[in-house]
N, C-alpha and C positions, 0 to 999 in steps of 0.2 A: 552280354551284348544283345540289344533288341534285334528282333527278326529283320527289320528293314535295314539295319546297319550291316548285318551279315550279307544281305542281298546286294547292298551297295559295294561292299568289298569284293564280292564275286564279280560284279559288273566291271569294276575297275581293273580286275586282273586280266580281262580280255575284252577291251573296249569295242563296242559295236556302234553303228551309226543309226540313230533313231530320228524319224521325221516328226516334226510338230507342225501340222497344217493350220492351226488356229491362230494365225498372225493378227487376227482382229481382236484378240483378248489379251489384256495386260498380264494375266496370270501365266500365259505362255512364256513371256519374257522373264518374269520373276523366277519361274522354275528353271528356264534355260540358264540364267545367270548362276543359280546354285549348282546345277548339273555340271556346268563347265568348270566352275571353281573347284568342285569336289573331284572332277575327273571321272565321273560315272559313265559318260557316254559321249560320243561325237554327236553334235546336234545340227540338224538341218531345219530351218524355218522357211516355210513356203509363204511368199507374200510379195506384193509390189513394194518398191522403195517407199511409196507414200504410206502404205499400211505400216510398214516397219518403222518408219520415222515417227509416225503419229503415235503408235502404241508401244514402241520399244524405247522411247526417249527416257533417259535417266538410268537405264540398266547397262551393266557391263557385259557385253556379249562377245568379248574377245574369244576367238576360236570357233564361233558359230559360222555355219555356212548358210547363206541366204539364196533362195532360188526364186527368181521372178518367173511366174508361170507364163508370162507373155513374151519374155525375151531369153529364156533358158536355151542354151545351145543344144540341149538334149530334147527339146520340145517335140521335134518331128519324130524322133525315135519313140517317144511315149505315145504319140498319136498313132503311129504304125502298130505298136504293140496293142493298144486299146482296140483298134479295128480288128486285128488278128484274133484277140481273145473273145470279142463279141460278134464275130462274123456271122454266127448262126442267128443272131438277133438282128442282123442287118444294119449294124451301126456303121455309119459313113464317117470319113475323116472329118467332115464338118461337124457332125454331131459329137464325135469324140473330143474335138478341140473345144467345143462349147462346154461340154460336161466337165472337162479338166480345169478350165479356167473359172467356171461358175462354182465348182465344188472342189476345193483343194484336197479333200480326202482322196478323191480319185487320182489326183496327181501324186499324192504320197504313196498310194498303193502301186502305181506304175513305177515309181522309183524303186520300190522294193522288188517288184516283179523283174525289173531289168538289171537287178544286182547293184544298184547305186545306193541302196540303204538296206538295213537289216530288219527294220520294224517301224511301226508307226503308233502314235498315241493321239487320240482325239476324244472329244466328248464334253469338254469344258463348256462349250456353247452350242453343241449339237446333240441331237437325240441319239440313243443307242442304235436305233434303226439306221440313222444317217452315217453312223460310224461303221456298222457291220455290212451294210449293203454294198459299198464299193469293194470291201475286202472279199465278200462272197463272189461278186461278179468277176473280179480281176485276179485275186490270189487263189480262191477256191479252197475247198477243204482238203485235208490230207487224204491220201489214197485209203479207201476202205471206210472212211468216216462219212456218215450221212448228213450230219448237221453240226453247226457250231453251238457250243454251250458256254455258260459263264459261271465262274466261281469267285468267291471271296476267300482270301486267306485271312483268317481271324486270329488275332493275337489277344488272348484274354489274360489280363493281369491277375497274379496271385491265384492261379487255377491249377488244381492237381489233376485235371482231366486232359484227355488228348495227348499231344506230344509236348508236355510242359506248357500247356495252354495254347498251343498252336493247332489250328484246324483248317481243313478245307470244307467250305459249305457250297453245295451245288444242287441244282442250277438256281441261281437267285436273280437272274437278270435277262435271260434271252428267250428260252422256249416257253410258249404258252400251252402247248399240248404235249403231254407225255404219254407214250404208250410203253409197254414193257421193253420193247427193243431199244427205244431211245433211252430209257432209264438205265438199262444195262450198259449202253455205250457211254453215257455220262459217267457211270461208275468207273469204267475202265480209264477214261480220260482223266477223271479227277484223281484217281490213284497215281497215274503218271505225273500229274501236276504236283501232287503232294510230295512225291519222292524227289522230284527235280528241285523244288523250292526249299523244302525242309530238310532234305537229305536224311530221311528216316523212312522206315518201312510203313507203308500205308495200311491202315486197318479200316475197311470200308463198311459202314452200316447203311443199309437201305431202310430208310425211316418210314414209319406208318403210325397210325393210332392203335395198331395191333402188334402183339409180339407172338410170332410163331403160331398163328392161327387163333389167337385169343378172341378175335372178332371176325365176323363174316360179312363181307361186302365186296362189290366189284372193285372198289378202290384198293382194298387189301389184296385181292387176287392179282391185280395189276402189278403190285410190288413183289409179291411172292413169285410170280412168273418172271419178273425181271431178275430176281436172284438166281433162278434156275438158268436163265440165258447167260447171265454174267459168269456163273460157274463153268458153263460150257466154253465160253469165249475166252475167259481169263482164269484158267484152272490154277495158275500160280498165285493168284491174289488171295489174301486174307479178306474175305467178304462174307457178310451174313445178313439175314433179314428174313421176314420183315421184323423190324424192331421198333419199339417205342423209344423215345429219346432217352428216358432214364435208363432203360435196359441197355442202350448203346453206350452210355457214358459211365454209369455208376457200377463198380464191380459187384457189390452185393445184390443189386437189382438185376444185373445181367445174369448172375449165377442163378437167381431164383426164376427168372423168366426164360432164360435160354441156357440151361445147364450144359456145360461141355463146350460152349462156343468160345473160340479164341478171339472173337471180335467183341462180343457182348461185354460191356463194362470197360472196354479198352479202345473204343473207336476214336479215330482222329480225322476220318474223312466221312462226312455226312452227306448222303444223297437224299434230298427231299423229294416227296412224291408229287409235288406240284410247284409251279412258280410262285403261287400265293404263299405256300408254306415256307419256301426258301427265302423269299423276299422279306416276309414278316420275321422269320427266324433270325436272319442276320442282323436286322435292324433292332430287334429286341436285345440281342447280345451286345451290339455296339452301344446302344443307349443305356441299358440298365447295368451292364457289367463294365461299361467304359472300355470296351475292347477296341483295338485297332482293327479296321476293316479295309483290307487292301484289295481293290477291284472296282467293278467287275473285271476280272481277268478272263480273256477269251481263250478257249481251247478247241482244238479241232481244225484250225486253219493251217494252211501249208506254210505260212510265215506269220510271225507274231504281230498282231494288231490288237491294241487294247483300248478299252472304253474308260471314260471318266464320268463321274457324277457332275451334273451342271452346277451343283453347289460346292464343288471341290475348292480346296485351297492350293496355292502353289506347291506346298510341301507334298500334297497328295499326288500332284503331277510328277514330282521328283521321284516319289516312291514307285509309281506305276512305270515310269521310264526305266528305273533300275530293274524291275521285274521283267519288263519287255526285253531288256538287254540280256538278262540271264536266259530267258526263253530262246533268244536268238543264238546264244552260244551253243544250244543243242543242235542247231542247224549247220554248225561248222563255221 
């Protein structure tokens, strides 16, 4: 069974409520129809009756809940919560009301914060920043986490590496500036994400163009220091670095370049040293190896909110909703 089919089955076993705020995009309705038909999640679509009638025509949305941000009975509750959460920024009820109705992603996050939904998926027609910003402002990060990061779950066909061709690649979508502390934090979060989604033991490789000091540069030092920090913070993790990609994946190369390492040659969770490397890396594997790339999935938030590529298909939305639902199951 393909990875995403396993995730869908897990989502069905304990259905969660996921909000889709992009009622202006037909792909939202195509995805919602499939999600509802398969029983993957309960779906809430935020939009006015005019938006829903215009863009949702022809789709069977039986079972979906529609929330009109202008006439929702919970509207005042969300305005009050918005003002409470942003009080230090001086947000007024009028400003909260305007932001909620102008940008439905804020409304979606408020539904989650108030316990009326379990997660949200956006990004088909919004940038990553416009998806993450409301989540950071209203849902915030988990206790002890400094920032949100993004990963892709990669499913590589006919691959003997990783966990039967399954990998987590991070961070490929969010952070532009990595220091050693942030890299270590991303490593810990990525290991949690791998274990949760793949249900296997993560083996984390901190990647570089150097293996165990074979090259000297500040960029290499940054990764080596991240490894030390990660070992202190997550002593239970199988984690090693700095490692070149072939040393991380290929047993014979791993043995030659990092003898005795339990990770080298066996890694399934790859932490890239920069956003450029991560973004290029996942797209290379996706295009050249014809891998499935699920994400960017966000990690580090107090509740699951996930991003989509603006070039996504409806089936991509279905997959990300299933992943979001499984993440939500971890929150109870």
